[in-house]
N, C-alpha and C positions, 0 to 999 in steps of 0.2 A: 480508553474508557469512553463509552457512549452515554451522554446525558440527553434525556428526552423529556420535555415538558408536556404534560397532558392537558386536556381541555379543563378549564376551571369549572367548578360547580358550586352548589350551595348545600349539599347534603354530606356532612362529615361522617355521619353514622354509616351511610352507604359505602363510602370509600374505606373506612376502617373495617367494616364487616367483610368487604371483599378481600382486603389485604391480609387480614388475619383469618380468613376462611379457607376452604379447601381449593378455591380456584374454579375456573370454568370446566376444567377437565381433571380435577383432583391433582393438579400439578403442584399445589402448595404443600410440600412435604413436612416442613417444620416452621410454620409461621410464628414469628416472635419479634418483639420490639427490642432493638439493640441500642437505641439512644433516643433522647427526648430533651426538650428544653428544661431549664432549671426548675420551673414551677411544677411541671409534671414529674420530674425526678424526685422532688421533695415529697410528693404524695404517692410515690411508688409507681409512677407511670410505666416503666418498663415491665412491671409485674402484671400488668393488665393482659393476661393471656387466656384466661378461661372464657368459655362461650358466653357466660352470663355477665362478663365484665367488659365486653366490647362497647356496649351502650354507655357504660360509665366512663370509659376512656374517651369516647366521642364527645360526651358532655364536657369533660375536662378541656378537651381541645377547643370546643365551641365557646368556652367561657366568655371571652371578649365580645363575641357576637351576641350572646344573651344579655350582657351588661349594656351594650350599645346597640339596640335593635334598629335604630334609625340610620346607622352607618351603612351605606350601600357601596358595594364594589362591583364595577362593571364586569359582567360575565360570571360573577360568583366569588365568594371569599375563600373557597377551598382550593388551594394550589397544590398540585401534585406533580412530582417528577420521578423518573427512574434513573438509576446509575448502573450501567452494565459493563462487565468485562467481555473481552473477546471469548468465544467458545473454546479456543485452544488454551486459554490461560487457566491455571489452577485456582480453586476458590480461595478467597481471603478469609481471615479469622473475623469473628464478630468484633473484636477489639479494633482491628484495622478498619473495618467498615464503619464503625462508630466514629473513628477519627476522621474518615473521609466525609461522613455525613455532617459533622460539626464544621469541617472546613468549608463545605458548600453552603451551609446555613450562614456562616459568617461572611463568606464572599458575596452572597446574594443580598446581604444587608438585612437579614431577618432576625438578628440578635442585637444585643446592646452595643456591639462593636461599631454599629452604624451611627451611633450617637442618638438613636431613637429608642423608644420603648420596645421591648422584644415582642416577637410573635410566638405563639405556641405551635409546637411541631413535634413530630415523631418520625423515627426511621425504622422501617420494618423490613425484615429479611424472611423469605419463605422458601428457600431452595432454588434450584436451577430453573431457568426459563425453559419453554418448550424447545428452544434452539440450543440448549445446553450452556447458557451463560449464567455465571454467578452474578447476582445483582441485588440491589436494595431499592426500596421506595421511600420517598419523603412526602409527608403530608403536612401542609402548613396552613394555618389560619392567617390570612392577610390582614385581618383587623388586629392591630397591636393592643397591648395591655392598656394603653391610655385612650383607646378609641380612634387613633389615627390609622391611616392605611399605608401598608408597605408599598414601596415603589416597585413596579415591574418593568421599568424602562430598560430596553435592550437586554431583557432577561436571557434570551437564548444565546446571545453573544457572550454575556458574562458567564453563563454556565459552561459554554465551550472553552473559554479561557481557564476556568477553574478545573475542568477535566484535563486540559493540557498540563496544568500545574500538578495535578494529582498523578498523572502519568510519569512526570519527572521525579516526583517525590518518592513514589513507590515502585519505580522501575517497571511500569506497566507498558503494554504494547501501545504504540502511538497509533491513533485512529487515522485511517487514510483520509487525506484532505483536511486534517486539522491545522488550521492557521498556517498553511504553507509547509507543514511538516510531513506530508505524505502524498500519496496519489489519490485522485478523486475516488470517493467511495462508490460502491455499486448501489443502484436504486433497488427498492423492493421489486419493481416491475422487471428489472433485468434478471434478478435472482429467480423469480418465479418463471420467467420465460425460458431461462436456461434449464430449470428443472422439468418443465412441461415438455420441452423438445428433446430431453435426454442428452443434451450436449455436455461434454466433459468440463467446460468452463464457459463463463460469459464472453461474448464477443469482445467487450472492452479489454478484458484481461489478455486475451490472445493477441489482439491488435497492438496493445502496448508493447508486448514482448517482441512481436515481429518488427515493429518500427524501431525499437531499441537495437535489435540485432542488425538490421540493415544499416542503421546509422553507425554502429560500431565498426563495421567492415568497410564502409564507403570512404573514399578519399576525396569526394566532391559531392556537391548537391545533385549534380546530374546523375552520378552513379547511385546515389541514395534513391532517387526516383526509379531508376531502372531496377534496382534490387527489390524495391517494394512491389512493383508490378510483376517481376519475375517470381516473387513469393506468392502470387495469387491475390495480392491486396489491391483493391480498387483505390486509386489515389487521385485526388482532384485538387487543383490550386485554388487559393483565395486571392484574388487580385486586389491591388490597391484601387482606391477611387480614381475614376477617370479612364478605366479600360484595361485590357490585358497587356499592360506594358511593364508591370512589376508584380511579382508574387510576394505576398506578405504573410501567407499562412497556408495551411493545407487541411484537408479532411481525408479520412480513410474509412474503408468498409471492407468486410469480408464478402467474397462472392456469394450471393444468396443461393441456397440449395432449394430445389423444388419451387414451392409457391411463396417462400419466405420473402418478405420485402427487404430492400437494401436499407441498412441502418448505418448512417454516417457518424463519425466521431472526429472532432477537431483534435489537433495534436495536444492542445492544452487540456482537453477533457480526458486524455489518456494519462498524462503526468505533466507536472510543471516543467520538467526538463526536456520534454518532447515537443515543445513549440518550435516553429521554424526558426525564429530569431536565436533561440538557445542552441539549436542544432547547428546553425550556421557558424557559431563560434568555433566549431571543430574543424572547419574547412577554410582553406585560403580562398580569398575572393579577389578576382580581377575582372575587368570588363568582359574578357573572353569567357570566363567561367560563368558569369552571371547571364550572358547571352545564351550559352549552351544550356544552362539550367532552365531558363525561361522557355526555350523551345521544347525541352524534354517534358515539362509539366503539361504541355498541351495534350488534351485527350487524343488518343490514337496516334501519338507521335511515333515516327519511325526514324532511325538514324539516316542521315543523308549519305548516300553511297558515293556521291561524286567528290566529296571532300575527304582528305586523309583522316582516319579516325585518330583521336587522341591516344596517347600511350596507355591510358588506363581504361579505354573504352570497353574492353572485353574482360576486365578484372573479374566480374561476377560469373563469367563462364570458364574461368581457368580451372585447371586440375593440378594438384600437387601430389608428390610421392608420399607413400606411407611414412617414410623416414622423417617427414616434417613434423609429425606429432611430437617426437622426442625433442626436436629442435625448439618447438613451441614451448615445451615444458621447461627447457633451459632458459628461454626468454622470460617466462613468468618467474622463475627462481631469481633471475637477475633483477627483475622489477622489485621483487620483495626485498632484496638487498639494498636497492636504492631507496626504498621507502623508509629504511631505518633512519634516514636523515630528515624525514618529514616530521615536524612536531605533531604529537598526538592531538593537540588542541587546535590544529589548523583545519577547521571544519570544511572550508571550501576545497582544500586539496584532497581530503579524504572522501568527500562527496564525489569528487571527480574520479577518484580511484574506484569507488563503488560503481559509478556509471560505466566505466570501461570494462570492469570485471563482469557486470551484469550483461553487457553487450556480447561478450565472448560466449557466456553460457546461453544467452538468448538465441544467438544464431546457430549454436551447436544444437540446441533443443529443436529449433525449427527444422533442422535438417534430419535429425535422428528420431525425434519423438513424434514427428508429423502431427497428426490430429489428436493424439492422446498425450497430454502433458504429463511428464514424469519427473524424476529427480532433478534433471538439468533445468527444467522449467521452474520448479519450486525454488531452486537456489537462485536462478536469475531474478525471479520476482522479489525474493527477499533482499538481494543486493540492490535492486531498483529502489526499494523503500529506503535503504540506507543512503542512496544517492540524493534524496530529497533534503532540502535545507529549509529551516524555519524562516518566517518573515522576520526581517531585521538582521539576519545573518548574511554574510557574503555568499553569493551564488557559487555553485560548484565550478571549478575550472580544471582544465586538463593539465595536470602537473607533468613536467618533462619526464619524470620517472616512469610514467605509464604510457608514453607515446608508442612504444613498441607493441602494446597490446592490440593495436589495429591489425598488425601482421598475424597475431595469434588468432584473432577473429577470422581472418582469411583462411588460416589452416583449419579451424573448426568447421568452416563452411565448405572447404574444397579439397582437403587432403584425403587421399585414398585410405581405405581401412584394411586393405590386403585380404589374405585368405582367412585370417582369424578376425571375427567380428569385434573382438574387444582386445586389441593388441597391447603390447607393453608400452608403446609410445602414448597411446590414449590414456592408459592408466597413470602414466607418469604425469601427463598434463592434468588429469583430475586431482592427483595428489598435490600438485603445485597450486592449483586453483583453490583447493581446500585450505592450504596454508596461507594463501593470500586472504581468504575469508577470515582466518584467525587474526591477521594483522588488522583487518577492518573491525573485528570484534574488539580488539584492544583500543582502537580509536573511538569506537562508540562508547565504551566505558569512560574514557577520558572526557567525552562530551557530556557525560551525565545521562546517557541513554542506555541504562542497564537492561531495560526490556528489549530494545532493539538488538543489543549485543547478545543477549540470551537467545533470541530468535535466529541470529546468524549461526551461533554454535549449534543450535538444535537442527537446523536444516543441513548443516555440514555433517553432523553426526548421524542423523537419521536418514538422509537422502543420498548425498554423494558418497558417504562411506559405504553404503550398501552396494554401490556399483563396483568399487574396486576391491571389495571383499567377496563378491559373488559374480565373477566374470562369466560364469557359464550359465547363469540364470537371467538376472535382470539385465546384465550387459548384452548378452546375446539377443534377448528379446528386443531391446531398444535399437541395436545397431544392425540387425540382420538385413533389413531392406537397404539401409544406406551402404552397407558393405558391398552388397551385390551390385548396386548402381555404380559405386565408385570404382570397383574392379573392372567393370565393363568399359568405363570411360577413360581409365588411366592408360596413357600411352608412353609417357616418358617422365623423367625426373625434372621438376622445376624447383628453383630456390624459393625460400620464404620471401614473399613480396616486400617491396619497399614499405616501410612503416608510414 
């Protein structure tokens, strides 16, 4: 749920007329009051719906202002906020919205629960927004019934916490970036830029998926950097103070097309679990690996040919036989069996499971869906959201039960697809990944995140299921190019790589 506080004002009649009116483009299809403070409800406040009654409703709301005309509120006494669902979420009932409105009013300290005299307020609902979101508006008089002024201290932070609580109570979708419970949300500028350039998705979304996929398959930081650059991602280090002797972070960008400027994103601006310190927890660290990684981060780095290459130096260029898809499916099935021993309320372990599963689908998507994100990308993104933990909760960790998923990511990135672009081994892996998502669904429910659980089920049902039930349509389209490439490159059978 998104809570947005508007600019304060001094004309209650103007706000009420707009909220109960047709809207700027006749988008207000059913404007009506769904809840109000006790004083307004006693005089029939929610019944003020007729065009001639808007002024009367505004006068009732203005009451304390008229009684105490000398009380001044900086910026105006009319406080306004909107509460919106994600466009993909179904509308709520008036009764549910009324309960949400009262919860926010109490949490913001606008009623008697604050120990002060109450404010006058109304909650108005008028249909979906232009973007398709079910929402309501709250209008509050900041001058209380006794002439004192309501506090607005840290109002946006308080409203955000209330929205997070509402998400948990009502099983709603968790907003990206909410108190550490999601990935950073997109800005309006990013959304508009994506629309104007007719790109299939914002750069930030694609980069997060590419970084996650590269991290899932990499066995070292050095390999991670090579994979990023091999995927066409511009990657640059952030050095510690004092010079290029230690890398403490990184930034990435897509290679710009035409005259587009390069837009960089730090790992943490993609997702909390994609910062370099968090990713390094996945890899073993020795003086040798740190030295190798430092050299690889340097712009224009090329491997030194005079020294023997490490055993995993060419992992990202390996090819595996088509039979490895079926073996990878068996590995995922074994992982699911091991996860039966993980307590459903172990949030850190299940977040780690979601990270690994998201990485498998992310690198698979990067290979097969190329520039047009499809079902694999949608599933990877939803799992990535499930991998995020809230502030105050233990961070995700890589449970030993999922360590073999790194090898599955390697198969998704490098196994041949044979002469059939959607073979039985790939279908088997899809089925097992879907079942793994069901296990994550159960864990999300145990965490009290019913909305997130429902979203995992929806993407598995509506996206992945479509692939293994229509192999001659969606599957062929997605895998045609990858199959041709893999068949040309395949020379001999290789075992599934070391996990």
